[in-house]
KOLMI-757226 format. One record per residue (C-alpha): residue number from 1; residue in one letter; x, y, z. Coordinates in steps of 0.5 Angstrom, whole numbers. Each point is the difference from the previous one (the first is absolute). Layout:
BEGIN
NUM_a_X_Y_Z $
...
***
This chain:
BEGIN
1_m_187_108_183 $
2_d_-3_-6_3 $
3_v_-5_-2_-5 $
4_t_0_-5_-6 $
5_f_0_2_-7 $
6_i_-7_-2_-1 $
7_n_-2_4_6 $
8_s_4_6_-2 $
9_g_-3_3_-5 $
10_a_7_1_-4 $
11_l_-1_1_-7 $
12_s_6_-6_-2 $
13_r_5_-4_3 $
14_a_5_6_-1 $
15_h_-4_5_3 $
16_y_-1_-5_6 $
17_s_7_-1_1 $
18_l_2_7_-1 $
19_v_-5_2_6 $
20_r_3_-5_4 $
21_k_7_2_-1 $
22_v_-2_7_1 $
23_e_-3_-1_7 $
24_s_6_-4_2 $
25_a_5_5_-1 $
26_q_4_2_6 $
27_s_0_7_-1 $
28_p_-4_5_-5 $
29_q_7_1_-4 $
30_a_0_-7_-1 $
31_a_-8_0_-2 $
32_d_2_6_-5 $
33_q_6_-4_-3 $
34_i_-5_-6_-1 $
35_h_-5_5_-4 $
36_l_5_3_-4 $
37_s_3_-7_-2 $
38_e_-7_-2_-2 $
39_i_-1_7_-4 $
40_d_7_-2_-4 $
41_g_-2_-7_-1 $
42_i_-7_3_-4 $
43_r_4_5_-4 $
44_r_5_-5_-3 $
45_h_-6_-5_-1 $
46_f_-4_6_-4 $
47_a_6_1_-4 $
48_v_1_-7_-2 $
49_g_-8_1_-3 $
50_g_-5_-6_-2 $
51_v_-4_2_7 $
52_s_-7_-3_0 $
53_l_-6_4_2 $
54_k_-1_-4_6 $
55_e_8_1_2 $
56_c_-1_7_-1 $
57_r_-5_1_4 $
58_e_3_-4_6 $
59_k_7_4_-1 $
60_l_-4_7_0 $
61_i_-3_-2_7 $
62_i_6_-2_3 $
63_l_4_6_-3 $
64_l_-6_5_3 $
65_y_1_-4_7 $
66_c_7_1_0 $
67_s_0_7_-2 $
68_m_-5_1_6 $
69_n_4_-3_5 $
70_l_6_3_0 $
71_t_2_3_6 $
72_h_7_3_-1 $
73_v_2_0_-7 $
74_n_-3_3_-6 $
75_p_-3_-5_-5 $
76_g_3_4_-6 $
77_e_-3_0_-6 $
78_l_-5_-5_-2 $
79_a_-1_3_-7 $
80_f_3_-7_-3 $
81_a_-7_-3_2 $
82_l_-5_5_-3 $
83_p_0_-3_-7 $
84_q_-2_-6_3 $
85_a_-5_3_4 $
86_v_-3_4_-6 $
87_n_0_-6_-4 $
88_l_-4_-4_5 $
89_a_-5_6_0 $
90_e_-1_-1_-7 $
91_m_0_-7_-1 $
92_g_-3_-3_7 $
93_r_-5_-5_-1 $
94_t_-4_2_6 $
95_l_-2_6_4 $
96_r_5_-2_5 $
97_d_6_0_-4 $
98_k_-2_7_-3 $
99_q_-1_3_6 $
100_l_7_-3_3 $
101_g_3_3_-6 $
102_f_-3_7_1 $
103_i_2_0_7 $
104_f_7_-1_-1 $
105_c_0_6_-5 $
106_t_-4_4_5 $
107_e_5_-1_6 $
108_v_7_0_-4 $
109_m_-1_4_-7 $
110_p_2_7_1 $
111_q_-5_6_-2 $
112_n_1_1_-8 $
113_h_4_-6_-1 $
114_e_1_-2_-7 $
115_l_-3_-7_1 $
116_q_-7_3_2 $
117_l_-1_1_-8 $
118_m_0_-7_0 $
119_l_-6_0_5 $
120_v_-4_4_-4 $
121_n_-2_-5_-5 $
122_t_-2_-5_5 $
123_i_-4_5_4 $
124_r_-4_2_-6 $
125_k_-2_-7_-2 $
126_d_-2_-1_7 $
127_l_-4_6_0 $
128_e_-4_-3_-6 $
129_s_-1_-7_4 $
130_l_-7_-2_1 $
131_s_3_-3_7 $
132_i_-2_5_5 $
133_a_6_-2_5 $
134_r_5_1_-6 $
135_v_-3_7_-1 $
136_c_1_2_7 $
137_l_7_-3_1 $
138_a_2_4_-6 $
139_l_-3_6_3 $
140_s_3_-1_7 $
141_v_7_0_-4 $
142_l_-2_7_-3 $
143_i_-2_3_7 $
144_q_7_-3_3 $
145_m_4_2_-6 $
146_p_-2_6_-3 $
147_n_4_1_-7 $
148_d_-1_6_-5 $
149_e_2_-4_-5 $
150_v_-6_-5_1 $
151_i_-5_6_0 $
152_p_-1_0_-8 $
153_a_-1_-8_0 $
154_v_-5_0_5 $
155_q_-4_6_1 $
156_s_-6_-1_-5 $
157_q_0_-7_3 $
158_l_-1_3_7 $
159_q_-5_4_-2 $
160_a_-4_-5_-3 $
161_l_1_-4_7 $
162_f_-4_6_4 $
163_m_-6_-3_-2 $
164_h_1_-7_1 $
165_k_-5_-5_4 $
166_s_5_-2_5 $
167_i_1_5_6 $
168_s_7_-3_1 $
169_v_2_2_-7 $
170_r_-3_7_0 $
171_r_3_1_7 $
172_r_7_-2_-3 $
173_a_-1_4_-6 $
174_y_-2_6_3 $
175_l_7_0_5 $
176_a_4_-2_-6 $
177_y_-2_5_-4 $
178_h_1_5_5 $
179_s_7_-3_2 $
180_l_2_1_-7 $
181_l_-2_7_-1 $
182_h_-1_3_6 $
183_n_6_5_-1 $
184_d_-4_3_-6 $
185_p_-7_2_2 $
186_s_-2_2_-7 $
187_r_1_-7_-2 $
188_l_-5_-2_6 $
189_t_-6_2_-4 $
190_p_-2_-6_-3 $
191_l_0_-3_7 $
192_e_-4_5_3 $
193_d_-5_0_-5 $
194_a_-1_-8_1 $
195_v_-1_1_7 $
196_v_-5_5_0 $
197_l_-4_-4_-6 $
198_r_1_-6_4 $
199_i_-4_3_6 $
200_q_-5_3_-4 $
201_r_-2_-6_-3 $
202_t_0_-4_6 $
203_l_-5_4_3 $
204_p_-4_-2_5 $
205_s_5_-5_1 $
206_i_7_2_2 $
207_d_7_-2_-2 $
208_s_4_1_6 $
209_c_7_-1_-4 $
210_a_-2_6_-5 $
211_m_-2_4_6 $
212_a_6_-1_3 $
213_v_4_2_-6 $
214_a_-4_6_-1 $
215_m_2_2_7 $
216_k_7_-1_-1 $
217_l_0_4_-7 $
218_n_-4_6_4 $
219_q_-6_-1_-5 $
220_v_-5_0_5 $
221_d_-3_7_-2 $
222_s_-1_-3_-7 $
223_i_-5_-5_3 $
224_n_-3_4_6 $
225_d_-7_-1_-2 $
226_e_1_-8_-1 $
227_v_4_0_7 $
228_n_-6_4_3 $
229_a_-5_-5_-3 $
230_l_3_-6_2 $
231_l_0_2_8 $
232_p_-7_-2_1 $
233_i_0_-6_-4 $
234_v_6_-3_4 $
235_w_-3_2_6 $
236_q_-7_-3_-1 $
237_r_4_-7_-2 $
238_p_-1_-5_6 $
239_g_6_-4_3 $
240_r_7_1_2 $
241_q_3_-1_-7 $
242_s_-3_7_-1 $
243_q_4_4_5 $
244_s_6_-1_-5 $
245_l_-4_4_-5 $
246_i_-2_5_5 $
247_l_7_1_2 $
248_l_2_1_-7 $
249_v_-5_5_-2 $
250_l_1_4_6 $
251_r_7_1_-1 $
252_a_-2_2_-7 $
253_l_-4_5_2 $
254_r_5_3_4 $
255_k_3_2_-6 $
256_a_-6_2_-3 $
257_k_-6_5_1 $
258_l_-5_-3_5 $
259_s_-7_1_-2 $
260_m_-5_3_5 $
261_p_-5_-6_0 $
262_n_6_-4_1 $
263_v_2_4_7 $
264_g_-6_-3_3 $
265_i_2_-7_-2 $
266_v_7_1_3 $
267_l_-3_2_6 $
268_d_-4_-6_0 $
269_i_6_-4_-1 $
270_i_3_3_6 $
271_k_-6_-2_4 $
272_r_0_-7_-2 $
273_t_7_-2_1 $
274_s_1_4_6 $
275_s_-3_-6_5 $
276_p_4_-4_0 $
277_p_5_4_-4 $
278_v_2_-2_-7 $
279_r_7_4_1 $
280_v_2_0_-7 $
281_l_-7_2_-3 $
282_l_-1_5_6 $
283_r_6_4_-1 $
284_e_0_0_-8 $
285_a_-7_3_1 $
286_f_2_6_4 $
287_l_6_1_-4 $
288_v_-5_1_-6 $
289_l_-4_5_4 $
290_s_7_4_1 $
291_s_-1_2_-7 $
292_v_-7_3_1 $
293_s_-1_6_3 $
294_a_-3_1_7 $
295_e_-6_4_-3 $
296_v_-2_-6_-4 $
297_i_1_-5_6 $
298_q_-4_4_4 $
299_e_-6_0_-4 $
300_c_0_-7_-1 $
301_q_1_-1_8 $
302_m_-7_4_1 $
303_q_-3_-4_-6 $
304_q_1_-7_3 $
305_s_1_3_8 $
306_l_6_-4_0 $
307_s_7_2_2 $
308_p_6_-4_-2 $
309_v_4_2_6 $
310_a_-6_-3_4 $
311_c_1_-6_-3 $
312_i_7_-1_2 $
313_r_0_3_7 $
314_r_0_-7_3 $
315_l_7_-1_-2 $
316_l_2_5_4 $
317_t_0_-4_6 $
318_s_3_-6_-3 $
319_k_7_-3_3 $
320_d_2_-2_-6 $
321_p_5_4_-4 $
322_n_-3_-1_-6 $
323_d_-7_2_2 $
324_q_3_7_3 $
325_y_4_1_-7 $
326_l_-6_-1_-4 $
327_f_-4_5_4 $
328_v_5_5_0 $
329_s_2_-1_-7 $
330_c_-7_0_-2 $
331_l_-1_7_4 $
332_y_5_3_-4 $
333_c_-3_-1_-6 $
334_l_-6_4_1 $
335_s_0_8_1 $
336_p_0_2_8 $
337_t_-7_4_-2 $
338_l_-3_-7_-1 $
339_w_1_-2_7 $
340_a_3_5_5 $
341_g_-5_5_0 $
342_t_5_5_-2 $
343_l_-5_5_-4 $
344_p_-5_4_3 $
345_g_-7_-4_0 $
346_t_4_-7_0 $
347_i_-1_-5_5 $
348_a_6_-5_2 $
349_v_-1_-7_-1 $
350_l_5_-3_5 $
351_d_-2_1_7 $
352_e_5_3_5 $
353_w_3_-6_3 $
354_e_1_-3_-7 $
355_v_4_6_-2 $
356_q_4_-1_6 $
357_e_1_-7_-2 $
358_v_3_3_-7 $
359_m_5_4_4 $
360_k_2_-6_4 $
361_l_2_-3_-7 $
362_l_6_5_0 $
363_d_3_-5_5 $
364_s_-1_-6_-4 $
365_h_6_-5_-1 $
366_d_-1_0_-7 $
367_r_3_6_-3 $
368_l_-4_0_-6 $
369_v_-6_1_4 $
370_r_3_5_4 $
371_k_2_4_-7 $
372_i_-7_-1_-3 $
373_t_-3_3_7 $
374_l_4_6_-1 $
375_r_-2_1_-7 $
376_v_-7_0_2 $
377_l_1_4_6 $
378_h_4_5_-4 $
379_a_-6_0_-5 $
380_v_-5_2_5 $
381_d_4_5_4 $
382_s_8_1_-1 $
383_s_0_3_7 $
384_l_-1_-7_3 $
385_v_6_-3_-3 $
386_k_4_6_2 $
387_a_-2_-1_7 $
388_y_1_-7_0 $
389_n_7_2_-3 $
390_m_1_5_6 $
391_q_-2_-6_5 $
392_l_5_-5_-3 $
393_l_6_5_0 $
394_h_-1_3_7 $
395_n_-1_-7_3 $
396_l_5_-4_-2 $
397_p_1_-6_5 $
398_a_7_-1_4 $
399_g_3_-6_0 $
400_l_-2_-3_-7 $
401_t_4_-6_-3 $
402_l_3_1_-7 $
403_s_-6_-3_-4 $
404_d_-5_3_4 $
405_k_3_7_-1 $
406_g_0_-1_-7 $
407_e_-7_-2_0 $
408_y_-2_6_3 $
409_v_4_5_-4 $
410_s_-3_-4_-6 $
411_r_-7_3_2 $
412_l_3_7_1 $
413_l_3_-1_-7 $
414_d_-7_-2_-3 $
415_v_-3_6_3 $
416_g_5_5_-3 $
417_v_-1_-3_-7 $
418_l_-7_1_0 $
419_q_1_7_3 $
420_y_5_3_-5 $
421_g_-1_-4_-6 $
422_n_5_2_-6 $
423_d_2_6_4 $
424_g_8_-2_1 $
425_e_2_6_4 $
426_q_-6_-1_5 $
427_y_1_-7_1 $
428_a_8_1_1 $
429_r_-2_5_6 $
430_y_-5_-6_3 $
431_l_6_-5_0 $
432_k_4_5_4 $
433_d_-5_1_5 $
434_l_-2_-7_0 $
435_f_7_-3_1 $
436_a_2_6_5 $
437_v_-5_-4_5 $
438_a_1_-7_-3 $
439_e_8_1_1 $
440_g_0_6_4 $
441_d_4_1_6 $
442_t_-5_-4_5 $
443_q_2_-6_-4 $
444_g_7_0_2 $
445_r_7_1_-4 $
446_t_0_-1_-8 $
447_e_5_-5_0 $
448_d_-4_-5_4 $
449_m_-6_1_-4 $
450_s_-1_-5_-6 $
451_v_-3_2_-7 $
452_l_-8_-1_0 $
453_e_0_-4_-7 $
454_v_-7_0_-1 $
455_g_0_7_1 $
456_l_6_1_-5 $
457_e_-3_-4_-5 $
458_m_-7_4_0 $
459_i_3_7_0 $
460_l_5_-2_-6 $
461_t_-6_-3_-4 $
462_h_-5_5_1 $
463_i_5_6_-2 $
464_r_2_-4_-6 $
465_e_-8_0_-2 $
466_f_1_8_0 $
467_d_0_4_-7 $
468_i_8_2_-1 $
469_t_-2_7_3 $
470_s_-3_-2_6 $
471_r_6_-5_1 $
472_i_5_5_-1 $
473_s_-3_5_5 $
474_c_-1_-6_5 $
475_v_7_-2_0 $
476_t_3_7_0 $
477_a_-4_1_6 $
478_l_2_-6_4 $
479_a_8_1_-2 $
480_v_0_7_3 $
481_s_-1_-3_6 $
482_v_7_-3_0 $
483_t_3_7_-1 $
484_e_-3_2_6 $
485_s_5_-1_6 $
486_g_-5_0_5 $
487_a_-5_-4_-3 $
488_r_-1_-7_3 $
489_i_-1_-6_-5 $
490_g_-2_-7_2 $
491_p_3_-6_-4 $
492_t_-6_-2_-4 $
493_l_0_7_-3 $
494_m_7_1_-1 $
495_v_0_-6_-4 $
496_v_-6_3_-4 $
497_i_4_6_-1 $
498_s_6_-4_-2 $
499_a_-4_-4_-5 $
500_l_-3_6_-3 $
501_a_6_4_0 $
502_c_4_-5_-4 $
503_e_-6_-1_-5 $
504_y_-1_8_-1 $
505_c_7_2_1 $
506_g_1_6_-5 $
507_k_-8_1_-1 $
508_i_-1_4_7 $
509_a_1_7_2 $
510_t_5_-2_6 $
511_s_7_0_-2 $
512_p_4_-7_0 $
513_p_6_3_5 $
514_s_-5_2_5 $
515_l_-4_-7_0 $
516_l_7_-3_0 $
517_q_2_4_6 $
518_g_-6_-1_4 $
519_m_0_-8_-1 $
520_a_7_-1_2 $
521_s_-1_4_6 $
522_r_-6_-4_2 $
523_l_3_-7_-1 $
524_v_3_-1_7 $
525_s_-7_1_2 $
526_y_-3_-7_-3 $
527_g_1_-7_-1 $
528_v_3_-4_-5 $
529_t_-6_-1_-4 $
530_v_-1_8_-1 $
531_q_7_1_-1 $
532_d_0_-5_-6 $
533_a_-5_4_-3 $
534_c_3_7_1 $
535_l_7_-2_-2 $
536_l_-3_-3_-7 $
537_s_-4_6_-1 $
538_m_6_5_2 $
539_i_4_-4_-6 $
540_r_-6_1_-5 $
541_m_0_8_2 $
542_s_7_1_0 $
543_a_0_-1_-8 $
544_e_-4_7_0 $
545_c_6_3_4 $
546_d_5_4_-3 $
547_q_4_-1_6 $
548_i_-1_-4_7 $
549_p_1_5_6 $
550_h_6_-3_5 $
551_t_-5_0_6 $
552_i_-4_-5_-4 $
553_l_6_-5_-1 $
554_k_3_1_7 $
555_l_-7_-2_3 $
556_v_-1_-6_-5 $
557_t_8_-2_2 $
558_e_-2_0_7 $
559_i_-6_-4_0 $
560_s_4_-5_-4 $
561_q_5_-1_6 $
562_f_-5_-2_5 $
563_s_-5_-4_-5 $
564_g_-1_-7_-2 $
565_k_2_-3_-6 $
566_r_-6_1_-4 $
567_i_0_8_2 $
568_r_8_0_-1 $
569_n_-1_-2_-7 $
570_r_-6_5_-2 $
571_c_5_5_3 $
572_g_5_-2_-4 $
573_l_-4_0_-7 $
574_f_-2_7_2 $
575_l_7_2_1 $
576_t_2_-3_-6 $
577_y_-5_2_-5 $
578_c_-2_7_3 $
579_g_6_3_-4 $
580_q_-1_-4_-7 $
581_r_-7_3_-3 $
582_d_2_-3_-6 $
583_v_0_-7_3 $
584_l_-7_2_4 $
585_t_-3_2_-7 $
586_s_1_-6_-3 $
587_i_-2_-4_6 $
588_i_-7_4_0 $
589_a_-1_-1_-8 $
590_q_1_-8_1 $
591_a_-6_0_5 $
592_s_-6_-2_-2 $
593_s_-4_6_4 $
594_s_2_5_4 $
595_s_-3_-3_7 $
596_l_5_-2_5 $
597_p_0_-7_-1 $
598_d_1_0_-7 $
599_f_6_5_1 $
600_l_3_-5_5 $
601_v_-1_-6_-5 $
602_a_4_4_-5 $
603_l_5_2_5 $
604_t_1_-7_3 $
605_t_1_-2_-8 $
606_y_5_5_-1 $
607_g_4_-2_6 $
608_s_0_-7_-2 $
609_n_2_1_-7 $
610_a_6_5_3 $
611_g_3_-6_3 $
612_a_2_3_7 $
613_s_-4_3_5 $
614_p_2_7_2 $
615_p_4_2_5 $
616_v_-3_2_7 $
617_s_3_7_1 $
618_p_4_2_-6 $
619_v_-1_8_3 $
620_n_6_1_4 $
621_l_-4_3_7 $
622_k_2_-1_7 $
623_p_-6_-3_4 $
624_s_-2_4_6 $
625_s_-2_-3_6 $
626_t_-7_2_0 $
627_i_-5_0_-6 $
628_s_-2_7_-3 $
629_g_-7_2_-1 $
630_l_-2_-3_7 $
631_s_-5_4_3 $
632_p_2_4_6 $
633_g_-1_-3_7 $
634_s_-2_-7_-3 $
635_p_4_-6_2 $
636_p_5_-3_-5 $
637_r_-3_-7_-3 $
638_a_3_-6_3 $
639_s_2_-3_-6 $
640_l_5_5_-2 $
641_s_5_-1_6 $
642_p_6_-4_-3 $
643_r_1_-3_6 $
644_q_-7_-4_0 $
645_l_1_-2_-8 $
646_r_8_-2_0 $
647_y_3_-5_5 $
648_e_7_1_2 $
649_a_5_-5_-3 $
650_y_1_-7_3 $
651_g_6_-1_4 $
652_t_6_-5_-2 $
653_p_-3_-7_0 $
654_q_3_-3_6 $
655_a_0_-8_2 $
656_v_-6_-2_4 $
657_p_0_-7_0 $
658_s_-6_-1_6 $
659_l_-5_3_-6 $
660_r_1_-7_-4 $
661_h_-2_-4_6 $
662_l_-6_5_1 $
663_l_-3_-1_-7 $
664_s_-2_-7_-1 $
665_p_-3_-2_-6 $
666_s_-7_-1_2 $
667_r_0_8_1 $
668_g_-2_5_-5 $
669_t_6_4_-2 $
670_f_1_6_-4 $
671_s_4_0_-6 $
672_s_2_7_-3 $
673_p_-2_1_-7 $
674_g_6_4_-1 $
675_s_4_-6_1 $
676_s_5_3_5 $
677_r_2_-7_3 $
678_s_4_-2_-6 $
679_r_3_7_0 $
680_s_2_0_7 $
681_s_2_-8_-1 $
682_s_5_3_-6 $
683_r_3_5_5 $
684_a_1_-5_6 $
685_s_4_-5_-5 $
686_e_4_6_-2 $
687_r_2_1_8 $
688_g_1_-8_1 $
689_m_-7_0_4 $
690_p_-5_-5_0 $
691_s_-6_2_-4 $
692_e_-5_-2_5 $
693_l_3_4_5 $
694_a_1_6_-4 $
695_r_-6_1_-4 $
696_t_-5_6_1 $
697_i_-6_-1_5 $
698_t_-6_3_-3 $
699_p_-5_3_4 $
700_g_-5_-5_-1 $
701_e_5_-5_2 $
702_l_1_4_7 $
703_t_-8_0_1 $
704_i_-1_-8_-1 $
705_a_6_-1_4 $
706_a_-3_5_6 $
707_a_-6_-4_-1 $
708_q_3_-6_2 $
709_g_0_3_7 $
710_p_3_6_4 $
711_l_7_2_-3 $
712_q_3_-1_7 $
713_e_-1_-7_0 $
714_l_4_-1_-6 $
715_p_5_-6_0 $
716_e_7_3_2 $
717_l_6_-1_-4 $
718_d_5_-6_2 $
719_h_5_5_1 $
720_v_-4_4_4 $
721_r_-2_-6_4 $
722_n_7_-1_1 $
723_s_2_2_8 $
724_n_7_0_-2 $
725_a_-1_6_-5 $
726_s_4_6_2 $
727_p_-3_6_2 $
728_n_4_4_-5 $
729_e_-2_-4_-5 $
730_d_-2_4_-7 $
731_l_-7_1_0 $
732_t_-1_2_-7 $
733_s_-2_-7_-2 $
734_r_-6_1_4 $
735_v_-3_6_-3 $
736_d_-8_1_-1 $
737_l_-3_-4_-6 $
738_i_-2_6_-4 $
739_s_0_8_1 $
740_l_-7_3_-1 $
741_d_-3_7_2 $
742_t_-2_1_7 $
743_a_-7_-1_-1 $
744_c_1_-7_-3 $
745_s_5_-3_5 $
746_e_-6_2_5 $
747_v_-5_-4_-3 $
748_p_-3_-6_4 $
749_v_1_-6_-4 $
750_t_-3_-5_4 $
751_f_-6_-3_-3 $
752_p_-5_-4_5 $
753_t_0_-7_0 $
754_p_-3_-4_-3 $
755_e_2_3_-6 $
756_p_-7_1_-5 $
757_d_0_-4_-7 $
758_f_1_6_-5 $
759_e_-5_-4_-5 $
760_d_-5_0_6 $
761_v_0_7_2 $
762_w_0_2_-8 $
763_d_-6_-4_-1 $
764_a_-4_3_7 $
765_m_1_7_-3 $
766_e_-3_-2_-7 $
767_n_-5_6_1 $
768_s_6_5_0 $
769_n_4_1_-6 $
770_l_4_5_-3 $
771_r_6_0_-5 $
772_g_4_4_-4 $
773_w_7_1_-3 $
774_c_6_3_4 $
775_e_6_3_-3 $
776_s_5_-3_5 $
777_s_3_-7_1 $
778_m_-2_-5_5 $
779_d_6_1_4 $
780_n_-2_8_1 $
781_v_-7_-2_1 $
782_v_2_-5_6 $
783_r_4_6_3 $
784_l_-5_5_0 $
785_l_-5_-5_3 $
786_q_5_-1_6 $
787_s_-1_8_1 $
788_l_-7_-1_2 $
789_q_2_-3_7 $
790_h_-5_-6_-1 $
791_s_2_-7_1 $
792_m_1_-3_-7 $
793_r_2_-7_-3 $
794_v_3_-1_-7 $
795_i_-1_-7_-4 $
796_a_5_-1_-6 $
797_v_-2_0_-7 $
798_d_2_-7_-1 $
799_q_-4_-2_7 $
800_p_-8_-2_-1 $
801_p_-5_2_0 $
802_f_0_4_-6 $
803_e_7_-1_-3 $
804_g_3_5_-4 $
805_e_-3_5_4 $
806_l_4_3_7 $
807_k_-5_0_5 $
808_v_-1_5_6 $
809_l_-4_0_6 $
810_v_0_6_4 $
811_a_-4_-1_7 $
812_a_-5_5_2 $
813_s_0_5_6 $
814_p_-2_-3_7 $
815_n_-7_0_1 $
816_p_-4_3_6 $
817_p_-3_-5_5 $
818_l_-7_-3_-3 $
819_v_2_2_-7 $
820_e_0_-5_-5 $
821_p_8_-1_-2 $
822_k_2_1_-7 $
823_q_4_-4_-5 $
824_g_4_6_-2 $
825_a_3_1_-7 $
826_a_2_-6_-5 $
827_l_4_3_-6 $
828_r_2_-4_-7 $
829_l_6_3_-4 $
830_r_1_-2_-7 $
831_e_7_2_-3 $
832_s_0_3_-7 $
833_e_6_1_-4 $
834_e_2_8_1 $
835_e_0_0_8 $
836_s_-7_1_1 $
837_c_-5_-5_2 $
838_l_-8_-2_0 $
839_w_-3_0_7 $
840_r_-6_-3_3 $
841_l_-3_2_7 $
842_r_-5_-3_4 $
843_c_-1_3_7 $
844_d_-6_0_5 $
845_d_3_6_4 $
846_p_-2_7_-3 $
847_e_5_4_3 $
848_l_6_-5_-2 $
849_r_-3_-1_-7 $
850_t_0_8_-1 $
851_t_7_0_2 $
852_v_3_-5_-4 $
853_k_-4_2_-6 $
854_r_3_7_0 $
855_l_7_-3_2 $
856_l_-1_-4_-7 $
857_e_-3_5_-4 $
858_d_5_6_2 $
859_i_7_-4_-1 $
***
């Protein structure tokens, strides 16, 4: 705080000093300690007693400040200050004092707290006050803190306030009465009668507050004649202030029955608000017409020679998405017989080119515009939507990016929702046909595809909106596909089936063992994300099986052998719990719902309470060389090769003194997260060898050493340069620096000079950002990056820039002539506690970016 006390706005010197100490704290934890110390001090001060009203007000404000600014620590109970707050609300001399007391009680006091009884008398007296401000304050407290015990004390006073001269008091009285008694509709009768009476007595004026409450209470039918009488009155009033009253009456008429004379007034409102468009009034007028029969509107159109669609046709050619949405939403409110010429003897209002403009809205970038346009066309002729669907389905563009493909699929899903509505079985068949194209054979291998998250969310949300019968039929029709050995299921649809099978397991006709067999045999065909969802669903379904077939256990065990840590853990959970139905039943009972995310939360909670993670492979099965269930003729996944997932053990560390001269302090060095240096030093000391000569050289250090220059130019050892050395000298002291696989030993590690600065490279590629979590150590990530056959440079964790993170520069592939050179890939790794790391990647080479990203995700 760089301002003085006078200009700070602080309540007191103590308040000012507290804020200064908090803002100068070195960490959030230190700030929390300052807040907690202040709370403890105030607690002791209140315990002593003798606190004045002024001092009480200051302490309560400081308590609210402390409790609202704590970041990492629960402030605990502030109930010790509630008696002082209640006393301030009762004895406060100014409205500000009483307001503070009420605010503290509202923020801190739990519902139905015993001290709420002490507020009843205070509220009752304030409701009888002649001060409108005090009455409004008491009503606001009732709205925010409804309490059943206060109803008998204030019910009659609230009813008396329904007729108060101040609209501020009436509005709050209506809301307070509704807040207290909304759970008992039979006791709301006085409020309903008061609102209706108020509207009737104020004619030809309008009480906007009473009208709003009448709509909230669904009492518009009781004042149908009054509302219809108000429309011509407010429409003839001049000035912009009348627009709010017109809008209120139109909204009331949506729930009432519009009289025949008022249909003409609504048409006149449409005519006069369409140019320039007053959007809110124009749309509300069309919504009122949507409750009127087409015959009545047709008759009024003929009498006035006015078509509501003709009044808004100019909006169709606007480039503003708001105008486009306004046009199609208004069009949707009217029956097509009024404007499309679908009945014999009727004339279409829109010209042919205007109809084509409507069709173009199907390609709008705004999804809401597309959905409303689909509804309009479906109302005119359902075959139009069917033809549009077939056109989209059979003309899927090739080479779409993931976001563009998700957008394309979302359009098809919107069509399916409109076409099949609540028919679950037909919707399931539509989904199969859709993803047979979107994720079919022509799109590549399923293990290389990503899940379309937008489509996934849309499908699950729509299925949840079905009634229970349609939901069961939809889930059953989708789940059957898993049991069909020849059916191809893309990753998105597989995640959908996994989520639904977990939620409705035991309710669908498909047997759980057959679903388990189908999912287990397909695991090898998907990436980590899909495997994760399938395994979680399989854990849930195993609770419905008396016995798990041996083939399923074998498939899961084999998947576990060649997967990363995340999938190994999921396989371990399945192999552990699949035979423990009682445990799974208790886990399912603890879940807040039957959905897959809630089951995962319950499963994780149970595992953390158990205190130890389950073994990865509790079933004694020998892993086979190939994964069962892989379709014939399809190549095995590259990630299933043990050679590519596991490196051979390093050879015994030997003395290489020349490397010490290579790694100068100014160069970045790679420090093993596993502290292998300390271990090799201890082993060397046991053999009497100096630790500097015997420590293990990590891949990162080798790379940095190579970046200094070609390996052939390394300085020779003193005993090698000695010309008098014996030809028969034991050469075991000149072993290789490190023993790596052949693929790694042939990596061209010479980096071009001058070496680029990591921070400059990183900032130059700020528009290409990727991040994720890798279930492997930084050591292993560097080794796998070396297998890419790209030049690379590693900068140690303790070297700038971005200290605390390991930095890796991977050179891009050589560019053809006349092509702008690429920076390559810049990778930042931050180590975690469990041999995993957080990675951030920037790369301007699309091919290299895809390769590195896939490598990091598949570990």
